[in-house]
C-alpha positions in Angstrom: -7.3 5.3 -0.1 -8.1 9.0 -0.8 -6.2 12.2 -0.6 -8.2 13.0 2.7 -6.7 9.8 4.5 -3.2 9.5 3.1 -1.7 10.5 6.7 -3.6 7.7 8.3 -1.4 5.2 6.5 1.3 4.9 9.1 1.8 3.3 12.5 0.1 4.8 15.6 3.4 5.7 16.8 3.7 8.0 14.0 0.2 9.4 14.0 -1.5 6.7 11.6 -4.2 4.1 12.1 -2.0 0.9 12.1 -1.0 -0.9 15.3 2.5 -2.2 15.8 3.8 -4.7 18.3 6.1 -3.7 21.3 9.6 -3.4 20.3 9.2 -3.3 16.7 8.4 -0.2 14.7 10.5 -0.4 11.8 8.9 -3.8 10.4 5.4 -2.3 10.8 6.4 0.9 9.1 7.8 -1.0 6.3 4.7 -3.2 5.8 2.5 -0.2 6.0 4.6 1.8 3.5 4.8 -1.1 1.1 0.9 -1.8 1.1 0.4 1.9 0.9 2.7 2.4 -2.0 1.1 -0.5 -3.8 -2.5 0.8 -3.3 -1.3 4.1 -4.8 0.2 2.3 -7.6 -2.8 0.4 -8.5 -5.0 3.4 -8.2 -2.9 5.4 -10.4 -2.4 2.5 -13.1 -5.7 0.7 -12.9 -6.5 1.1 -16.4 -3.2 -0.1 -17.6 -3.2 -3.0 -15.2 -6.6 -4.3 -16.1 -6.0 -3.8 -19.7 -3.1 -6.1 -20.2 -3.3 -9.0 -22.5 -4.3 -12.2 -20.8 -1.3 -14.3 -22.0 0.2 -16.3 -19.3 3.0 -17.8 -21.6 0.6 -19.3 -23.9 0.3 -18.9 -27.6 
């Protein structure tokens, strides 16, 4: 995802690139928005995410 394609992260009904299914636009909108927000978060916080200690409850 780049600044150039942020507007494409929407369902087609809203001018984006993602298909929805007949009779349902709220759920596809929510899914696209959640995925977009996650990708943005990871892109903005990549270093801190990848540099976390690898301690899964161990010593």
